[in-house]
Z-matrix of the N, CA and C atoms (Angstrom, degrees):
N
C 1 1.450
C 2 1.500 1 112.51
N 3 1.252 2 112.93 1 -36.85
C 4 1.438 3 115.23 2 -179.68
C 5 1.516 4 111.92 3 -64.95
N 6 1.272 5 117.43 4 -38.26
C 7 1.457 6 121.76 5 179.46
C 8 1.522 7 109.50 6 -64.18
N 9 1.325 8 117.69 7 -43.68
C 10 1.468 9 120.12 8 178.27
C 11 1.523 10 110.45 9 -62.45
N 12 1.266 11 117.70 10 -40.60
C 13 1.453 12 122.46 11 -179.48
C 14 1.529 13 110.52 12 -62.86
N 15 1.311 14 117.60 13 -42.41
C 16 1.458 15 121.24 14 177.79
C 17 1.521 16 109.98 15 -67.72
N 18 1.325 17 116.89 16 -40.98
C 19 1.460 18 120.63 17 178.84
C 20 1.518 19 110.06 18 -63.40
N 21 1.301 20 118.10 19 -42.11
C 22 1.464 21 121.16 20 178.90
C 23 1.521 22 110.19 21 -64.80
N 24 1.312 23 116.76 22 -41.28
C 25 1.463 24 120.43 23 178.01
C 26 1.525 25 110.20 24 -64.46
N 27 1.323 26 116.65 25 -39.31
C 28 1.467 27 120.51 26 177.81
C 29 1.516 28 111.80 27 -62.73
N 30 1.325 29 118.63 28 -39.17
C 31 1.454 30 122.75 29 178.35
C 32 1.516 31 110.40 30 -65.15
N 33 1.304 32 116.60 31 -41.44
C 34 1.453 33 121.29 32 178.97
C 35 1.518 34 110.87 33 -62.94
N 36 1.332 35 115.71 34 -44.04
C 37 1.462 36 119.44 35 178.92
C 38 1.517 37 110.41 36 -63.85
N 39 1.316 38 117.87 37 -39.92
C 40 1.448 39 121.52 38 179.85
C 41 1.520 40 110.38 39 -64.94
N 42 1.311 41 117.82 40 -41.87
C 43 1.461 42 121.31 41 179.26
C 44 1.523 43 110.47 42 -64.70
N 45 1.308 44 118.35 43 -41.59
C 46 1.461 45 121.97 44 179.05
C 47 1.526 46 110.28 45 -65.42
N 48 1.317 47 117.10 46 -41.02
C 49 1.458 48 121.52 47 -179.63
C 50 1.516 49 110.76 48 -67.41
N 51 1.318 50 118.14 49 -36.11
C 52 1.458 51 121.66 50 -176.53
C 53 1.525 52 112.35 51 -75.91
N 54 1.296 53 119.12 52 -18.90
C 55 1.459 54 122.36 53 -175.45
C 56 1.528 55 113.77 54 -55.61
N 57 1.353 56 121.16 55 -48.46
C 58 1.462 57 119.66 56 179.55
C 59 1.524 58 112.55 57 -62.26
N 60 1.318 59 117.98 58 -32.57
C 61 1.459 60 120.87 59 179.11
C 62 1.521 61 109.73 60 -65.90
N 63 1.321 62 117.85 61 -37.71
C 64 1.450 63 122.13 62 -179.04
C 65 1.528 64 110.75 63 -70.70
N 66 1.337 65 117.74 64 -41.03
C 67 1.463 66 120.47 65 -176.99
C 68 1.519 67 112.35 66 -73.56
N 69 1.312 68 120.18 67 -24.60
C 70 1.459 69 122.39 68 178.23
C 71 1.507 70 111.85 69 95.92
N 72 1.321 71 116.67 70 148.05
C 73 1.460 72 122.68 71 -176.47
C 74 1.520 73 112.47 72 -67.90
N 75 1.335 74 117.71 73 -38.25
C 76 1.466 75 120.36 74 -178.43
C 77 1.513 76 111.84 75 -62.31
N 78 1.311 77 117.15 76 -47.40
C 79 1.463 78 120.64 77 179.46
C 80 1.514 79 110.36 78 -65.71
N 81 1.326 80 116.86 79 -38.18
C 82 1.460 81 120.56 80 179.87
C 83 1.526 82 109.99 81 -65.53
N 84 1.344 83 118.31 82 -43.75
C 85 1.461 84 121.55 83 -178.64
C 86 1.523 85 110.56 84 -63.33
N 87 1.338 86 117.09 85 -40.60
C 88 1.456 87 119.92 86 179.93
C 89 1.518 88 110.82 87 -68.18
N 90 1.336 89 116.83 88 -40.18
C 91 1.461 90 120.55 89 -179.87
C 92 1.524 91 110.63 90 -66.23
N 93 1.320 92 117.44 91 -36.88
C 94 1.460 93 121.81 92 -178.92
C 95 1.529 94 110.73 93 -77.44
N 96 1.351 95 118.41 94 -35.99
C 97 1.469 96 121.75 95 -173.97
C 98 1.533 97 110.53 96 -136.45
N 99 1.326 98 117.65 97 84.19
C 100 1.466 99 119.84 98 -179.56
C 101 1.532 100 112.98 99 -68.06
N 102 1.333 101 117.73 100 -9.20
C 103 1.462 102 121.21 101 -179.86
C 104 1.527 103 112.93 102 -78.56
N 105 1.354 104 118.97 103 -5.97
C 106 1.467 105 121.95 104 -178.99
C 107 1.522 106 108.95 105 -52.84
N 108 1.333 107 115.77 106 129.50
C 109 1.464 108 122.26 107 -179.42
C 110 1.520 109 113.72 108 100.02
N 111 1.329 110 117.71 109 -18.16
C 112 1.465 111 119.68 110 -179.41
C 113 1.527 112 110.71 111 -66.64
N 114 1.338 113 116.00 112 140.34
C 115 1.462 114 123.57 113 -179.68
C 116 1.519 115 108.39 114 -113.65
N 117 1.334 116 116.58 115 142.94
C 118 1.461 117 119.85 116 174.14
C 119 1.520 118 109.61 117 -141.95
N 120 1.335 119 114.91 118 160.12
C 121 1.461 120 122.71 119 -179.30
C 122 1.522 121 108.61 120 -124.11
N 123 1.324 122 116.03 121 134.95
C 124 1.455 123 121.78 122 178.17
C 125 1.518 124 108.28 123 -117.66
N 126 1.329 125 116.73 124 130.35
C 127 1.467 126 122.77 125 -179.62
C 128 1.519 127 108.07 126 -104.69
N 129 1.340 128 116.76 127 133.64
C 130 1.467 129 120.92 128 178.40
C 131 1.528 130 109.87 129 -148.43
N 132 1.311 131 115.44 130 171.73
C 133 1.472 132 123.41 131 174.72
C 134 1.530 133 113.28 132 56.76
N 135 1.325 134 117.71 133 40.15
C 136 1.461 135 120.92 134 178.56
C 137 1.517 136 111.61 135 -69.08
N 138 1.338 137 116.04 136 137.28
C 139 1.468 138 121.11 137 179.64
C 140 1.528 139 109.82 138 -150.27
N 141 1.331 140 115.56 139 147.04
C 142 1.463 141 120.71 140 176.10
C 143 1.527 142 108.42 141 -77.46
N 144 1.340 143 116.20 142 133.47
C 145 1.460 144 122.16 143 177.60
C 146 1.526 145 108.61 144 -140.09
N 147 1.319 146 115.89 145 167.31
C 148 1.461 147 121.93 146 174.21
C 149 1.522 148 107.52 147 -111.91
N 150 1.326 149 116.61 148 122.58
C 151 1.458 150 122.28 149 -176.54
C 152 1.521 151 109.56 150 -106.16
N 153 1.343 152 116.84 151 128.83
C 154 1.464 153 121.50 152 -178.80
C 155 1.532 154 110.57 153 -64.13
N 156 1.334 155 116.55 154 135.07
C 157 1.466 156 121.97 155 175.78
C 158 1.533 157 108.43 156 -93.65
N 159 1.321 158 115.98 157 -173.00
C 160 1.459 159 121.43 158 178.06
C 161 1.530 160 112.75 159 -80.05
N 162 1.344 161 118.77 160 -5.48
C 163 1.462 162 121.21 161 -176.16
C 164 1.524 163 112.18 162 -95.48
N 165 1.329 164 115.07 163 126.45
C 166 1.467 165 121.39 164 175.46
C 167 1.525 166 108.65 165 -161.11
N 168 1.313 167 115.53 166 158.61
C 169 1.471 168 121.50 167 178.38
C 170 1.522 169 109.71 168 -85.99
N 171 1.320 170 115.07 169 179.59
C 172 1.463 171 120.70 170 168.78
C 173 1.523 172 107.48 171 -75.26
N 174 1.332 173 116.50 172 164.97
C 175 1.465 174 121.07 173 176.74
C 176 1.518 175 110.13 174 -75.46
N 177 1.334 176 115.91 175 148.74
C 178 1.466 177 122.75 176 176.07
C 179 1.516 178 108.15 177 -136.58
N 180 1.329 179 116.11 178 133.57
C 181 1.460 180 120.82 179 174.24
C 182 1.522 181 107.43 180 -93.88
N 183 1.345 182 115.35 181 124.09
C 184 1.462 183 121.19 182 -174.98
C 185 1.502 184 113.75 183 -78.57
N 186 1.319 185 116.31 184 166.56
C 187 1.468 186 124.45 185 9.51
C 188 1.526 187 111.97 186 -80.71
N 189 1.312 188 114.96 187 148.12
C 190 1.454 189 120.70 188 178.30
C 191 1.518 190 110.96 189 167.93
N 192 1.332 191 115.33 190 175.53
C 193 1.456 192 121.65 191 -179.65
C 194 1.517 193 109.79 192 -118.84
N 195 1.336 194 115.71 193 130.23
C 196 1.463 195 121.76 194 174.41
C 197 1.519 196 107.70 195 -94.48
N 198 1.325 197 116.33 196 133.03
C 199 1.460 198 120.89 197 174.76
C 200 1.519 199 108.32 198 -123.09
N 201 1.334 200 115.90 199 130.53
C 202 1.455 201 121.86 200 176.05
C 203 1.512 202 106.99 201 -118.41
N 204 1.338 203 117.39 202 121.33
C 205 1.457 204 121.06 203 179.16
C 206 1.522 205 108.83 204 -146.09
N 207 1.335 206 116.16 205 106.93
C 208 1.470 207 121.27 206 -179.19
C 209 1.517 208 109.72 207 -149.91
N 210 1.327 209 115.35 208 149.88
C 211 1.454 210 122.08 209 170.24
C 212 1.530 211 105.00 210 -98.88
N 213 1.325 212 117.12 211 103.47
C 214 1.461 213 121.75 212 -174.26
C 215 1.522 214 110.45 213 -155.64
N 216 1.304 215 116.23 214 -179.90
C 217 1.466 216 121.75 215 -178.87
C 218 1.524 217 110.60 216 -104.28
N 219 1.309 218 115.12 217 126.58
C 220 1.462 219 122.31 218 175.19
C 221 1.531 220 107.77 219 -89.97
N 222 1.333 221 116.37 220 131.68
C 223 1.465 222 121.07 221 -178.02
C 224 1.517 223 110.15 222 -134.43
N 225 1.330 224 115.17 223 142.23
C 226 1.466 225 121.43 224 175.06
C 227 1.528 226 107.55 225 -145.19
N 228 1.336 227 116.40 226 142.35
C 229 1.459 228 122.32 227 -178.93
C 230 1.519 229 110.67 228 -120.26
N 231 1.316 230 115.68 229 150.82
C 232 1.466 231 121.03 230 176.47
C 233 1.525 232 109.70 231 -68.08
N 234 1.313 233 114.80 232 156.44
C 235 1.471 234 120.65 233 -178.58
C 236 1.524 235 111.13 234 -105.45
N 237 1.319 236 116.50 235 61.83
C 238 1.468 237 120.39 236 177.17
C 239 1.522 238 107.91 237 -120.69
N 240 1.323 239 115.88 238 131.07
C 241 1.462 240 120.49 239 -178.58
C 242 1.517 241 109.93 240 -126.29
N 243 1.327 242 115.24 241 160.64
C 244 1.457 243 120.36 242 175.03
C 245 1.510 244 114.73 243 74.89
N 246 1.329 245 117.50 244 23.23
C 247 1.463 246 120.45 245 177.24
C 248 1.524 247 108.78 246 -130.03
N 249 1.304 248 116.32 247 155.25
C 250 1.463 249 120.47 248 174.49
C 251 1.527 250 107.98 249 -77.74
N 252 1.320 251 116.73 250 163.95
C 253 1.464 252 118.97 251 179.19
C 254 1.529 253 110.70 252 -65.08
N 255 1.330 254 117.39 253 -33.97
C 256 1.472 255 120.13 254 177.72
C 257 1.526 256 110.48 255 -65.47
N 258 1.337 257 116.86 256 -43.78
C 259 1.461 258 120.46 257 179.32
C 260 1.526 259 110.31 258 -65.70
N 261 1.337 260 117.21 259 -41.70
C 262 1.468 261 120.73 260 178.01
C 263 1.529 262 110.27 261 -60.99
N 264 1.327 263 117.53 262 -39.24
C 265 1.465 264 120.98 263 177.67
C 266 1.516 265 112.33 264 -60.32
N 267 1.324 266 116.30 265 -41.48
C 268 1.470 267 120.97 266 177.60
C 269 1.528 268 109.90 267 -64.68
N 270 1.322 269 116.41 268 -42.63
C 271 1.467 270 121.21 269 -179.85
C 272 1.524 271 110.69 270 -62.55
N 273 1.349 272 118.06 271 -46.06
C 274 1.467 273 120.46 272 -179.48
C 275 1.526 274 111.56 273 -66.53
N 276 1.326 275 117.76 274 -35.52
C 277 1.468 276 120.67 275 177.55
C 278 1.526 277 109.92 276 -65.40
N 279 1.329 278 116.69 277 -44.74
C 280 1.467 279 120.46 278 179.09
C 281 1.527 280 111.10 279 -65.96
N 282 1.332 281 116.68 280 -40.95
C 283 1.468 282 121.15 281 179.13
C 284 1.525 283 110.29 282 -64.19
N 285 1.325 284 117.82 283 -39.47
C 286 1.467 285 121.54 284 179.92
C 287 1.521 286 110.93 285 -60.15
N 288 1.321 287 116.71 286 -41.52
C 289 1.467 288 120.65 287 178.26
C 290 1.529 289 109.86 288 -68.61
N 291 1.318 290 116.35 289 -47.17
C 292 1.468 291 121.78 290 -176.66
C 293 1.533 292 112.20 291 -64.55
N 294 1.345 293 117.28 292 -38.42
C 295 1.465 294 121.86 293 -176.11
C 296 1.532 295 112.83 294 -92.12
N 297 1.324 296 117.47 295 -6.16
C 298 1.480 297 123.35 296 -179.27
C 299 1.527 298 112.65 297 59.30
N 300 1.321 299 115.86 298 33.00
C 301 1.465 300 122.00 299 175.28
C 302 1.525 301 106.66 300 -155.11
N 303 1.346 302 117.58 301 143.05
C 304 1.456 303 120.35 302 -175.92
C 305 1.523 304 111.39 303 -80.64
N 306 1.335 305 115.73 304 120.37
C 307 1.464 306 122.27 305 176.56
C 308 1.518 307 108.65 306 -116.74
N 309 1.335 308 116.13 307 159.99
C 310 1.462 309 119.72 308 -179.61
C 311 1.507 310 112.08 309 -153.06
N 312 1.311 311 114.72 310 -178.47
C 313 1.457 312 121.33 311 -177.41
C 314 1.513 313 114.02 312 -73.54
N 315 1.334 314 117.22 313 -23.92
C 316 1.460 315 120.69 314 178.62
C 317 1.525 316 109.08 315 -160.10
N 318 1.323 317 114.19 316 165.45
C 319 1.461 318 120.14 317 175.79
C 320 1.520 319 107.97 318 -152.96
N 321 1.306 320 116.44 319 136.46
C 322 1.460 321 119.68 320 176.46
C 323 1.521 322 110.17 321 -142.35
N 324 1.312 323 114.22 322 152.19
C 325 1.464 324 120.85 323 -179.82
C 326 1.524 325 108.58 324 -149.05
N 327 1.320 326 115.77 325 130.29
C 328 1.465 327 121.36 326 175.09
C 329 1.516 328 108.72 327 -95.09
N 330 1.328 329 115.85 328 132.14
C 331 1.460 330 120.60 329 -176.95
C 332 1.525 331 108.65 330 -165.15
N 333 1.304 332 115.63 331 173.89
C 334 1.467 333 120.94 332 169.79
C 335 1.511 334 105.90 333 -97.54
N 336 1.319 335 116.53 334 114.19
C 337 1.455 336 123.14 335 -175.93
C 338 1.519 337 108.49 336 -102.22
N 339 1.328 338 117.89 337 121.56
C 340 1.471 339 122.53 338 179.57
C 341 1.515 340 109.99 339 -134.47
N 342 1.328 341 116.70 340 111.68
C 343 1.461 342 122.27 341 -179.08
C 344 1.511 343 109.17 342 -144.38
N 345 1.321 344 115.84 343 155.61
C 346 1.463 345 120.37 344 175.22
C 347 1.522 346 109.40 345 -145.77
N 348 1.338 347 114.88 346 155.97
C 349 1.467 348 120.85 347 179.58
C 350 1.525 349 108.37 348 -153.71
N 351 1.322 350 114.88 349 153.01
C 352 1.461 351 121.03 350 -179.20
C 353 1.526 352 109.97 351 -96.74
N 354 1.345 353 115.20 352 129.65
C 355 1.462 354 121.35 353 178.34
C 356 1.531 355 107.42 354 -95.83
N 357 1.340 356 117.67 355 124.43
C 358 1.467 357 121.01 356 179.98
C 359 1.543 358 111.92 357 -64.62
N 360 1.305 359 115.73 358 157.00
C 361 1.471 360 121.99 359 179.68
C 362 1.526 361 110.52 360 -58.01
N 363 1.319 362 115.56 361 136.91
C 364 1.457 363 121.55 362 175.96
C 365 1.520 364 115.13 363 81.29
N 366 1.319 365 118.69 364 -0.61
C 367 1.464 366 120.99 365 179.13
C 368 1.519 367 110.33 366 -110.87
N 369 1.336 368 116.37 367 147.17
C 370 1.463 369 122.23 368 175.91
C 371 1.517 370 107.41 369 -113.44
N 372 1.320 371 116.02 370 118.18
C 373 1.470 372 121.73 371 -174.43
C 374 1.523 373 110.72 372 -137.83
N 375 1.316 374 115.45 373 164.74
C 376 1.462 375 122.80 374 169.53
C 377 1.520 376 107.49 375 -126.34
N 378 1.305 377 117.24 376 160.53
C 379 1.453 378 122.75 377 175.21
C 380 1.528 379 107.10 378 -94.60
N 381 1.340 380 117.07 379 118.83
C 382 1.466 381 122.69 380 -174.45
C 383 1.525 382 110.00 381 -116.35
N 384 1.340 383 116.35 382 137.37
C 385 1.458 384 120.75 383 173.71
C 386 1.530 385 109.28 384 -90.36
N 387 1.342 386 115.69 385 141.03
C 388 1.461 387 122.43 386 178.61
C 389 1.522 388 109.27 387 -126.33
N 390 1.335 389 115.81 388 146.20
C 391 1.467 390 122.69 389 -179.68
C 392 1.532 391 109.56 390 -111.00
N 393 1.322 392 115.98 391 140.16
C 394 1.458 393 122.07 392 173.55
C 395 1.531 394 108.04 393 -56.38
N 396 1.333 395 116.95 394 127.71
C 397 1.467 396 121.54 395 -177.13
C 398 1.524 397 109.67 396 -146.98
N 399 1.314 398 116.24 397 172.93
C 400 1.459 399 122.03 398 175.35
C 401 1.519 400 108.90 399 -129.85
N 402 1.330 401 114.58 400 137.51
C 403 1.461 402 119.48 401 171.21
C 404 1.523 403 106.66 402 -103.75
N 405 1.304 404 116.70 403 146.45
C 406 1.459 405 121.40 404 179.53
C 407 1.525 406 109.01 405 -160.04
N 408 1.313 407 114.69 406 164.12
C 409 1.458 408 121.43 407 176.40
C 410 1.522 409 107.49 408 -106.32
N 411 1.322 410 116.70 409 134.38
C 412 1.461 411 121.17 410 176.14
C 413 1.528 412 107.88 411 -118.80
N 414 1.331 413 114.72 412 132.73
C 415 1.463 414 120.76 413 178.04
C 416 1.519 415 108.20 414 -118.33
N 417 1.341 416 115.54 415 123.85
C 418 1.469 417 121.42 416 177.79
C 419 1.523 418 107.86 417 -97.97
N 420 1.342 419 115.84 418 126.33
C 421 1.461 420 120.96 419 177.55
C 422 1.523 421 109.58 420 -124.72
N 423 1.331 422 114.87 421 158.96
C 424 1.458 423 120.96 422 178.41
C 425 1.522 424 108.50 423 -141.34
N 426 1.332 425 116.21 424 143.68
C 427 1.459 426 121.58 425 176.06
C 428 1.533 427 107.60 426 -83.56
N 429 1.335 428 116.16 427 125.08
C 430 1.465 429 121.69 428 179.05
C 431 1.531 430 108.66 429 -121.36
N 432 1.352 431 115.34 430 157.20
C 433 1.469 432 120.64 431 -179.33
C 434 1.518 433 110.16 432 -64.74
N 435 1.316 434 119.58 433 145.00
C 436 1.457 435 125.44 434 5.15
C 437 1.528 436 112.35 435 -78.62
N 438 1.297 437 120.39 436 -29.86
C 439 1.463 438 122.39 437 173.30
C 440 1.525 439 107.31 438 -179.03
N 441 1.324 440 116.20 439 53.06
C 442 1.459 441 122.31 440 -176.65
C 443 1.519 442 110.95 441 -109.34
N 444 1.317 443 116.11 442 151.79
C 445 1.457 444 122.03 443 175.57
C 446 1.520 445 107.84 444 -93.76
N 447 1.341 446 115.95 445 124.39
C 448 1.462 447 122.21 446 -179.72
C 449 1.526 448 108.21 447 -114.78
N 450 1.336 449 117.54 448 129.76
C 451 1.464 450 120.97 449 174.08
C 452 1.522 451 108.07 450 -78.71
N 453 1.343 452 116.33 451 120.49
C 454 1.461 453 121.99 452 179.98
C 455 1.520 454 109.45 453 -82.33
N 456 1.346 455 117.00 454 -48.25
C 457 1.466 456 122.56 455 175.07
C 458 1.517 457 110.26 456 -163.35
N 459 1.341 458 114.96 457 162.90
C 460 1.461 459 123.33 458 173.69
C 461 1.520 460 106.72 459 -131.97
N 462 1.348 461 117.22 460 130.66
C 463 1.467 462 121.66 461 -177.83
C 464 1.519 463 110.60 462 -135.35
N 465 1.328 464 115.23 463 147.02
C 466 1.468 465 121.85 464 172.21
C 467 1.529 466 106.43 465 -94.12
N 468 1.337 467 116.20 466 131.84
C 469 1.458 468 122.28 467 -175.70
C 470 1.527 469 109.38 468 -126.24
N 471 1.328 470 116.28 469 142.96
C 472 1.461 471 121.97 470 168.56
C 473 1.518 472 106.45 471 -121.65
N 474 1.337 473 116.53 472 127.19
C 475 1.463 474 121.20 473 -175.80
C 476 1.526 475 110.14 474 -135.00
N 477 1.351 476 116.98 475 138.89
C 478 1.463 477 119.99 476 178.82
C 479 1.526 478 112.29 477 -70.28
N 480 1.323 479 115.06 478 144.61
C 481 1.463 480 121.58 479 175.47
C 482 1.518 481 107.82 480 -82.45
N 483 1.335 482 116.32 481 140.87
C 484 1.470 483 122.11 482 179.79
C 485 1.532 484 108.86 483 -81.00
N 486 1.341 485 115.45 484 73.43
C 487 1.469 486 122.20 485 176.13
C 488 1.532 487 107.97 486 -149.52
N 489 1.295 488 117.44 487 -179.62
C 490 1.466 489 121.50 488 -179.11
C 491 1.522 490 111.59 489 -107.47
N 492 1.310 491 118.16 490 40.65
C 493 1.464 492 122.29 491 -178.56
C 494 1.526 493 109.35 492 -100.53
N 495 1.349 494 114.30 493 117.14
C 496 1.461 495 121.99 494 -179.22
C 497 1.519 496 108.88 495 -132.11
N 498 1.317 497 115.77 496 163.12
C 499 1.456 498 120.45 497 168.27
C 500 1.513 499 108.34 498 -146.24
N 501 1.319 500 115.90 499 157.90
C 502 1.457 501 122.62 500 176.03
C 503 1.506 502 108.13 501 -117.08
N 504 1.321 503 116.65 502 142.43
C 505 1.477 504 120.59 503 179.16
C 506 1.509 505 109.13 504 -154.10
N 507 1.324 506 115.21 505 156.48
C 508 1.472 507 120.82 506 174.33
C 509 1.517 508 108.93 507 -71.04
N 510 1.321 509 116.64 508 140.09
C 511 1.461 510 121.78 509 179.92
C 512 1.527 511 109.26 510 -138.88
N 513 1.315 512 115.14 511 155.77
C 514 1.467 513 120.48 512 179.22
C 515 1.513 514 111.27 513 -82.99
């Protein structure tokens, strides 16, 4: 009797062990990890930076004073490439929450801009407008079978802040 009991137990164990092989790995992976295919973005290394806009004067060799005075539109765009506009929107929304300031793909403002600066003797400079911006790193990950996190890409991004903070400075 004991031998039959062990044999019966062995058959049961064999049947239980064979079950995943019969159902297939794909079905098993999905049943174990329904998150397969999910994508997420992680924001890190946020820092305040000044991003050059489209507004600048002509170059001047000093000594002298550069004056910039125009009624025009200042524009600046984020530096993210290789993403769809929908994906970029998700990234900027996540970055805005993570950085506690609203950033976006672009920012523009129409105004009368009037600034001047003195160029030192022997230097050639232009007067450049800069927009308050944030630089950050974004990492895109995806859950892959059987239930692993795979890094799809990591990119450094600079994006303008949705505010009216600008500065002007001499630039080479």
